[in-house]
Structures are given as structure tokens and as C-alpha cells.
N, CA, C and O atoms as a CHARMM CRD file, in Angstrom:
* protein
*
  200
    1    1 MET  N     13.52600 -10.30600 -16.59200 PROA 1      0.00000
    2    1 MET  CA    12.81300 -11.00700 -15.84800 PROA 1      0.00000
    3    1 MET  C     13.03800 -10.72900 -14.21600 PROA 1      0.00000
    4    1 MET  O     12.18300 -10.74100 -13.33000 PROA 1      0.00000
    5    2 GLU  N     14.21600 -10.52100 -14.13100 PROA 2      0.00000
    6    2 GLU  CA    14.86700 -10.23100 -12.84500 PROA 2      0.00000
    7    2 GLU  C     14.04500  -8.90100 -12.30100 PROA 2      0.00000
    8    2 GLU  O     13.70600  -8.83900 -11.11900 PROA 2      0.00000
    9    3 LEU  N     13.76700  -7.91100 -13.17600 PROA 3      0.00000
   10    3 LEU  CA    13.13200  -6.77800 -12.70100 PROA 3      0.00000
   11    3 LEU  C     11.67300  -6.84400 -12.35700 PROA 3      0.00000
   12    3 LEU  O     11.11800  -6.02600 -11.62300 PROA 3      0.00000
   13    4 LEU  N     11.01400  -7.98600 -12.99800 PROA 4      0.00000
   14    4 LEU  CA     9.52100  -8.26500 -12.67200 PROA 4      0.00000
   15    4 LEU  C      9.40800  -9.02400 -11.50000 PROA 4      0.00000
   16    4 LEU  O      8.37700  -8.85900 -10.84700 PROA 4      0.00000
   17    5 THR  N     10.32400  -9.89900 -11.05200 PROA 5      0.00000
   18    5 THR  CA    10.49000 -10.43300  -9.89500 PROA 5      0.00000
   19    5 THR  C     10.73100  -9.66400  -8.71300 PROA 5      0.00000
   20    5 THR  O     10.28300 -10.01700  -7.62200 PROA 5      0.00000
   21    6 LYS  N     11.52500  -8.46700  -8.89800 PROA 6      0.00000
   22    6 LYS  CA    11.72700  -7.41600  -7.78500 PROA 6      0.00000
   23    6 LYS  C     10.38100  -6.64700  -7.48100 PROA 6      0.00000
   24    6 LYS  O      9.96000  -6.34500  -6.36500 PROA 6      0.00000
   25    7 ARG  N      9.79700  -6.39300  -8.69700 PROA 7      0.00000
   26    7 ARG  CA     8.53700  -5.57900  -8.53400 PROA 7      0.00000
   27    7 ARG  C      7.47500  -6.47800  -7.82000 PROA 7      0.00000
   28    7 ARG  O      6.62800  -6.01000  -7.05800 PROA 7      0.00000
   29    8 ASP  N      7.57900  -7.70200  -8.10200 PROA 8      0.00000
   30    8 ASP  CA     6.54600  -8.43500  -7.64400 PROA 8      0.00000
   31    8 ASP  C      6.81400  -8.76600  -6.03500 PROA 8      0.00000
   32    8 ASP  O      5.92300  -9.05600  -5.23600 PROA 8      0.00000
   33    9 THR  N      7.83700  -8.68900  -5.81500 PROA 9      0.00000
   34    9 THR  CA     8.36400  -8.81500  -4.30800 PROA 9      0.00000
   35    9 THR  C      8.06500  -7.46800  -3.63400 PROA 9      0.00000
   36    9 THR  O      7.37700  -7.38000  -2.61700 PROA 9      0.00000
   37   10 ILE  N      8.59800  -6.47900  -4.23200 PROA 10     0.00000
   38   10 ILE  CA     8.14000  -5.12300  -3.50900 PROA 10     0.00000
   39   10 ILE  C      6.47800  -5.02400  -3.44100 PROA 10     0.00000
   40   10 ILE  O      6.01300  -4.62100  -2.37500 PROA 10     0.00000
   41   11 THR  N      5.74500  -5.29500  -4.29300 PROA 11     0.00000
   42   11 THR  CA     4.32700  -5.30400  -4.28300 PROA 11     0.00000
   43   11 THR  C      3.80200  -5.97900  -3.26800 PROA 11     0.00000
   44   11 THR  O      3.02200  -5.43300  -2.48800 PROA 11     0.00000
   45   12 SER  N      4.19100  -7.33700  -3.14600 PROA 12     0.00000
   46   12 SER  CA     3.83500  -8.18800  -2.12800 PROA 12     0.00000
   47   12 SER  C      4.03000  -7.72600  -0.66800 PROA 12     0.00000
   48   12 SER  O      3.14600  -7.81800   0.18400 PROA 12     0.00000
   49   13 MET  N      5.36900  -7.17700  -0.43400 PROA 13     0.00000
   50   13 MET  CA     5.61000  -6.51400   0.79600 PROA 13     0.00000
   51   13 MET  C      4.73800  -5.28200   1.10900 PROA 13     0.00000
   52   13 MET  O      4.23100  -5.12500   2.21900 PROA 13     0.00000
   53   14 LEU  N      4.59300  -4.47700   0.16400 PROA 14     0.00000
   54   14 LEU  CA     3.58100  -3.47600   0.34500 PROA 14     0.00000
   55   14 LEU  C      2.20200  -3.96200   0.58800 PROA 14     0.00000
   56   14 LEU  O      1.51000  -3.26600   1.33200 PROA 14     0.00000
   57   15 ARG  N      1.74500  -4.91300   0.14400 PROA 15     0.00000
   58   15 ARG  CA     0.39100  -5.51400   0.07600 PROA 15     0.00000
   59   15 ARG  C      0.32100  -5.83700   1.65700 PROA 15     0.00000
   60   15 ARG  O     -0.61300  -5.41800   2.34100 PROA 15     0.00000
   61   16 VAL  N      1.30500  -6.56000   2.15500 PROA 16     0.00000
   62   16 VAL  CA     1.20400  -7.11000   3.64200 PROA 16     0.00000
   63   16 VAL  C      1.30200  -5.83400   4.61600 PROA 16     0.00000
   64   16 VAL  O      0.58900  -5.82300   5.61900 PROA 16     0.00000
   65   17 GLN  N      2.12800  -4.80800   4.35900 PROA 17     0.00000
   66   17 GLN  CA     2.10900  -3.67800   5.30600 PROA 17     0.00000
   67   17 GLN  C      0.87200  -2.81600   5.12000 PROA 17     0.00000
   68   17 GLN  O      0.42100  -2.26400   6.12400 PROA 17     0.00000
   69   18 VAL  N      0.31800  -2.65200   4.03800 PROA 18     0.00000
   70   18 VAL  CA    -0.67100  -1.62900   3.86800 PROA 18     0.00000
   71   18 VAL  C     -1.94400  -2.49300   4.53500 PROA 18     0.00000
   72   18 VAL  O     -2.74500  -1.83800   5.20100 PROA 18     0.00000
   73   19 LYS  N     -2.15500  -3.86100   4.39400 PROA 19     0.00000
   74   19 LYS  CA    -3.26400  -4.58900   5.14700 PROA 19     0.00000
   75   19 LYS  C     -3.08700  -4.53100   6.51700 PROA 19     0.00000
   76   19 LYS  O     -4.10800  -4.67700   7.18900 PROA 19     0.00000
   77   20 ALA  N     -1.89000  -4.33000   7.17800 PROA 20     0.00000
   78   20 ALA  CA    -1.70900  -4.28500   8.56300 PROA 20     0.00000
   79   20 ALA  C     -1.70700  -2.88300   9.20600 PROA 20     0.00000
   80   20 ALA  O     -1.70700  -2.65100  10.41600 PROA 20     0.00000
   81   21 HSD  N     -1.70700  -1.93900   8.14800 PROA 21     0.00000
   82   21 HSD  CA    -2.05800  -0.56000   8.68800 PROA 21     0.00000
   83   21 HSD  C     -3.44300  -0.13900   9.04800 PROA 21     0.00000
   84   21 HSD  O     -4.40300  -0.52600   8.38200 PROA 21     0.00000
   85   22 PRO  N     -3.58600   0.71500  10.17500 PROA 22     0.00000
   86   22 PRO  CA    -5.08800   1.00300  10.46000 PROA 22     0.00000
   87   22 PRO  C     -5.94100   1.42500   9.55700 PROA 22     0.00000
   88   22 PRO  O     -7.14400   1.17900   9.64700 PROA 22     0.00000
   89   23 TYR  N     -5.36600   2.17800   8.48600 PROA 23     0.00000
   90   23 TYR  CA    -6.13400   2.90100   7.52100 PROA 23     0.00000
   91   23 TYR  C     -5.89400   1.88300   6.13200 PROA 23     0.00000
   92   23 TYR  O     -6.36300   2.36400   5.10100 PROA 23     0.00000
   93   24 GLY  N     -5.37800   0.85400   6.02100 PROA 24     0.00000
   94   24 GLY  CA    -5.04100   0.03400   4.99600 PROA 24     0.00000
   95   24 GLY  C     -6.35500  -0.44200   4.20400 PROA 24     0.00000
   96   24 GLY  O     -6.52100  -0.33100   2.98900 PROA 24     0.00000
   97   25 SER  N     -7.32100  -1.03300   5.19400 PROA 25     0.00000
   98   25 SER  CA    -8.49700  -1.71000   4.88300 PROA 25     0.00000
   99   25 SER  C     -9.38500  -0.37000   4.19500 PROA 25     0.00000
  100   25 SER  O    -10.00600  -0.52400   3.14300 PROA 25     0.00000
  101   26 ILE  N     -9.36200   0.71100   4.79500 PROA 26     0.00000
  102   26 ILE  CA   -10.19700   1.72700   4.21200 PROA 26     0.00000
  103   26 ILE  C     -9.70200   2.16600   2.90000 PROA 26     0.00000
  104   26 ILE  O    -10.49100   2.35200   1.97400 PROA 26     0.00000
  105   27 LEU  N     -8.41700   2.34300   2.76900 PROA 27     0.00000
  106   27 LEU  CA    -8.00300   2.81500   1.55300 PROA 27     0.00000
  107   27 LEU  C     -8.05600   1.89300   0.31700 PROA 27     0.00000
  108   27 LEU  O     -8.17200   2.29200  -0.84200 PROA 27     0.00000
  109   28 LEU  N     -7.94200   0.41900   0.77300 PROA 28     0.00000
  110   28 LEU  CA    -8.13700  -0.50200  -0.20000 PROA 28     0.00000
  111   28 LEU  C     -9.64600  -0.80100  -0.63800 PROA 28     0.00000
  112   28 LEU  O     -9.95800  -1.62700  -1.49600 PROA 28     0.00000
  113   29 SER  N    -10.47300  -0.05400   0.04000 PROA 29     0.00000
  114   29 SER  CA   -11.98800  -0.36700  -0.34200 PROA 29     0.00000
  115   29 SER  C    -12.33200   0.54600  -1.42500 PROA 29     0.00000
  116   29 SER  O    -13.41300   0.37300  -1.98700 PROA 29     0.00000
  117   30 PHE  N    -11.46800   1.61300  -1.84500 PROA 30     0.00000
  118   30 PHE  CA   -11.75700   2.50200  -2.85200 PROA 30     0.00000
  119   30 PHE  C    -11.38100   1.76300  -4.23200 PROA 30     0.00000
  120   30 PHE  O    -10.32100   1.16900  -4.42900 PROA 30     0.00000
  121   31 PRO  N    -12.46800   1.90800  -5.17900 PROA 31     0.00000
  122   31 PRO  CA   -12.14700   1.31400  -6.33100 PROA 31     0.00000
  123   31 PRO  C    -11.09900   1.95700  -7.13000 PROA 31     0.00000
  124   31 PRO  O    -10.99100   3.16900  -7.31500 PROA 31     0.00000
  125   32 PHE  N    -10.18200   0.84400  -7.67900 PROA 32     0.00000
  126   32 PHE  CA    -9.02500   1.33000  -8.47400 PROA 32     0.00000
  127   32 PHE  C     -7.91300   1.90400  -7.73800 PROA 32     0.00000
  128   32 PHE  O     -6.99600   2.45600  -8.34500 PROA 32     0.00000
  129   33 LEU  N     -7.93200   1.79800  -6.28400 PROA 33     0.00000
  130   33 LEU  CA    -6.81400   2.14100  -5.67400 PROA 33     0.00000
  131   33 LEU  C     -5.98500   0.82600  -5.27300 PROA 33     0.00000
  132   33 LEU  O     -6.60400  -0.08800  -4.72800 PROA 33     0.00000
  133   34 GLY  N     -4.90400   0.72200  -5.46800 PROA 34     0.00000
  134   34 GLY  CA    -4.12100  -0.30200  -5.13900 PROA 34     0.00000
  135   34 GLY  C     -3.14100  -0.20600  -4.11900 PROA 34     0.00000
  136   34 GLY  O     -3.13800   0.80100  -3.41100 PROA 34     0.00000
  137   35 GLU  N     -2.26400  -1.15500  -3.93200 PROA 35     0.00000
  138   35 GLU  CA    -1.35800  -1.26200  -2.95800 PROA 35     0.00000
  139   35 GLU  C     -0.45800  -0.06300  -2.99800 PROA 35     0.00000
  140   35 GLU  O     -0.20400   0.53400  -1.95200 PROA 35     0.00000
  141   36 ILE  N      0.01900   0.30700  -4.10900 PROA 36     0.00000
  142   36 ILE  CA     1.02700   1.16900  -4.39100 PROA 36     0.00000
  143   36 ILE  C      0.48800   2.40300  -4.00800 PROA 36     0.00000
  144   36 ILE  O      1.14500   3.01200  -3.16400 PROA 36     0.00000
  145   37 ALA  N     -0.68000   2.99800  -4.47100 PROA 37     0.00000
  146   37 ALA  CA    -1.26500   4.30000  -4.21600 PROA 37     0.00000
  147   37 ALA  C     -1.73700   4.24500  -2.74200 PROA 37     0.00000
  148   37 ALA  O     -1.78000   5.32500  -2.15300 PROA 37     0.00000
  149   38 ALA  N     -2.06000   3.23800  -2.13800 PROA 38     0.00000
  150   38 ALA  CA    -2.60700   3.25000  -0.74800 PROA 38     0.00000
  151   38 ALA  C     -1.27700   3.39600   0.30300 PROA 38     0.00000
  152   38 ALA  O     -1.37200   3.99000   1.37700 PROA 38     0.00000
  153   39 SER  N     -0.18700   2.84300  -0.11600 PROA 39     0.00000
  154   39 SER  CA     1.16500   3.12500   0.63700 PROA 39     0.00000
  155   39 SER  C      1.49400   4.48200   0.47700 PROA 39     0.00000
  156   39 SER  O      1.90900   5.13200   1.43600 PROA 39     0.00000
  157   40 THR  N      1.34500   4.99300  -0.68600 PROA 40     0.00000
  158   40 THR  CA     1.87300   6.45600  -0.88300 PROA 40     0.00000
  159   40 THR  C      0.97000   7.35500  -0.06500 PROA 40     0.00000
  160   40 THR  O      1.47500   8.24100   0.62400 PROA 40     0.00000
  161   41 ILE  N     -0.31000   7.17500  -0.10500 PROA 41     0.00000
  162   41 ILE  CA    -1.18500   8.01700   0.81000 PROA 41     0.00000
  163   41 ILE  C     -0.89000   7.85600   2.32900 PROA 41     0.00000
  164   41 ILE  O     -0.77400   8.81400   3.09300 PROA 41     0.00000
  165   42 ILE  N     -0.77300   6.46000   2.72000 PROA 42     0.00000
  166   42 ILE  CA    -0.26800   6.47100   4.04200 PROA 42     0.00000
  167   42 ILE  C      1.20000   7.09700   4.34500 PROA 42     0.00000
  168   42 ILE  O      1.45300   7.49100   5.48300 PROA 42     0.00000
  169   43 GLY  N      2.08200   7.17300   3.38900 PROA 43     0.00000
  170   43 GLY  CA     3.19500   7.70600   3.46900 PROA 43     0.00000
  171   43 GLY  C      3.29500   9.24500   3.79800 PROA 43     0.00000
  172   43 GLY  O      4.06800   9.78100   4.59200 PROA 43     0.00000
  173   44 ILE  N      2.29400   9.85500   2.96800 PROA 44     0.00000
  174   44 ILE  CA     1.98800  11.19900   2.96600 PROA 44     0.00000
  175   44 ILE  C      1.30900  11.68400   4.35000 PROA 44     0.00000
  176   44 ILE  O      1.70200  12.68400   4.95100 PROA 44     0.00000
  177   45 PHE  N      0.28900  10.89600   4.77000 PROA 45     0.00000
  178   45 PHE  CA    -0.42900  11.48000   5.92200 PROA 45     0.00000
  179   45 PHE  C      0.17100  10.91600   7.25100 PROA 45     0.00000
  180   45 PHE  O      0.11300  11.50500   8.33100 PROA 45     0.00000
  181   46 LYS  N      0.69100   9.83200   7.06000 PROA 46     0.00000
  182   46 LYS  CA     1.24200   9.14700   8.37300 PROA 46     0.00000
  183   46 LYS  C      0.33800   8.91600   9.53400 PROA 46     0.00000
  184   46 LYS  O      0.31400   7.82500  10.10400 PROA 46     0.00000
  185   47 ASP  N     -0.41900   9.93700   9.90200 PROA 47     0.00000
  186   47 ASP  CA    -1.21800  10.06800  11.15600 PROA 47     0.00000
  187   47 ASP  C     -2.37600  10.78700  10.80600 PROA 47     0.00000
  188   47 ASP  O     -2.21600  12.00600  10.87200 PROA 47     0.00000
  189   48 ILE  N     -3.53300  10.39800  10.44100 PROA 48     0.00000
  190   48 ILE  CA    -4.54300  11.22300  10.10000 PROA 48     0.00000
  191   48 ILE  C     -5.16200  12.15200  11.24800 PROA 48     0.00000
  192   48 ILE  O     -5.70700  13.20900  10.93100 PROA 48     0.00000
  193   49 GLU  N     -5.08000  11.78500  12.46300 PROA 49     0.00000
  194   49 GLU  CA    -5.45000  12.39200  13.49000 PROA 49     0.00000
  195   49 GLU  C     -4.69200  13.95500  13.72900 PROA 49     0.00000
  196   49 GLU  O     -5.26800  14.89700  14.27300 PROA 49     0.00000
  197   50 ARG  N     -3.60800  13.98900  13.32000 PROA 50     0.00000
  198   50 ARG  CA    -2.70900  15.30200  13.34000 PROA 50     0.00000
  199   50 ARG  C     -3.10700  16.40000  12.56700 PROA 50     0.00000
  200   50 ARG  O     -2.43100  17.42900  12.56300 PROA 50     0.00000
């Protein structure tokens, strides 16, 4: 149960940070793309302008 609680905590933290990111709403608008995948994409690209 402790691991599930940690997972839920991390997921909720990612959810807040992805929604606050400028590209977060765009990424989350894609079907089947969740917070973890969106945060991974944000981490890879960092700044889409470069």
C-alpha cells in the first residue's frame, strides 16, 4: 500500500506541474496521453522554440 500512495503522490505532483507548463494543456489534449507521458515529452524537448 505504501508504494501505491507514493505513486499517487508523484502522479498528482506531475499533474500540477504539467498543467502549469505552457505546453501542458496542448499535450494533455491528445487522447491517451497522460501526465507521465506529457511530463516525459516536456523533459525531452524542454523548449520547443530551440
